[in-house]
C-alpha positions as CSV (number, residue, x, y, z in Angstrom):
1,M,-0.6,-0.1,-0.3
2,S,0.4,-3.4,-2.0
3,L,3.2,-5.2,-0.2
4,Q,5.7,-4.3,-3.2
5,G,5.2,-0.7,-2.2
6,H,5.5,-1.2,1.4
7,I,8.5,-2.9,0.7
8,V,9.7,0.1,-1.6
9,E,8.9,2.4,0.9
10,L,10.7,0.7,4.0
11,Q,13.9,0.8,1.5
12,R,13.7,4.3,0.6
13,R,13.4,4.8,4.7
14,H,16.3,2.7,5.1
15,D,18.5,4.3,2.6
16,A,17.6,7.7,4.2
17,L,18.5,6.5,7.7
18,K,21.8,5.3,6.3
19,K,22.5,8.6,4.9
20,E,21.6,10.6,8.0
21,I,24.1,8.5,10.1
22,E,26.8,8.7,7.5
23,Q,26.1,13.0,8.1
24,E,26.0,12.7,11.6
25,Q,29.2,10.8,12.1
26,L,31.1,13.5,9.6
27,H,30.2,16.3,12.3
28,P,33.1,17.1,14.7
29,Q,30.8,16.6,17.8
30,T,28.9,13.6,17.1
31,D,25.8,12.7,19.2
32,E,26.4,9.1,19.8
33,L,22.7,8.9,21.4
34,K,21.3,10.0,18.1
35,I,23.5,8.0,16.2
36,L,22.5,5.0,18.2
37,E,18.6,5.9,17.7
38,L,19.1,6.2,14.0
39,K,20.6,2.8,14.0
40,R,18.1,1.2,16.2
41,K,15.7,2.5,13.6
42,K,17.4,1.0,10.6
43,L,17.7,-2.5,12.3
44,Q,14.1,-2.1,12.8
45,I,13.5,-1.4,9.2
46,K,15.7,-4.2,8.1
47,D,14.1,-6.6,10.3
48,E,10.5,-5.8,8.7
49,L,12.2,-6.0,5.4
50,A,13.4,-9.1,6.1
51,K,10.2,-10.3,7.1
52,L,8.3,-9.1,4.4
53,S,10.6,-10.9,1.9
54,I,10.2,-14.4,3.6
55,S,6.3,-13.7,3.4
56,E,6.7,-12.7,-0.2
57,T,8.3,-15.5,-1.4
58,R,5.9,-17.8,0.5
59,H,2.9,-16.7,-1.7
């Protein structure tokens, strides 16, 4: 997979997690631990995207 393809896939996963978090927060009995885990995964993806963006601009 090309670098650009990897970035696009990470952005897709980031957006999917964002939507999943929003849906979880709509439930009357919100599972806070699940939301925290989803947010942690979303942040990891965001960090990876930032690293890839930096390396992409250096090339």
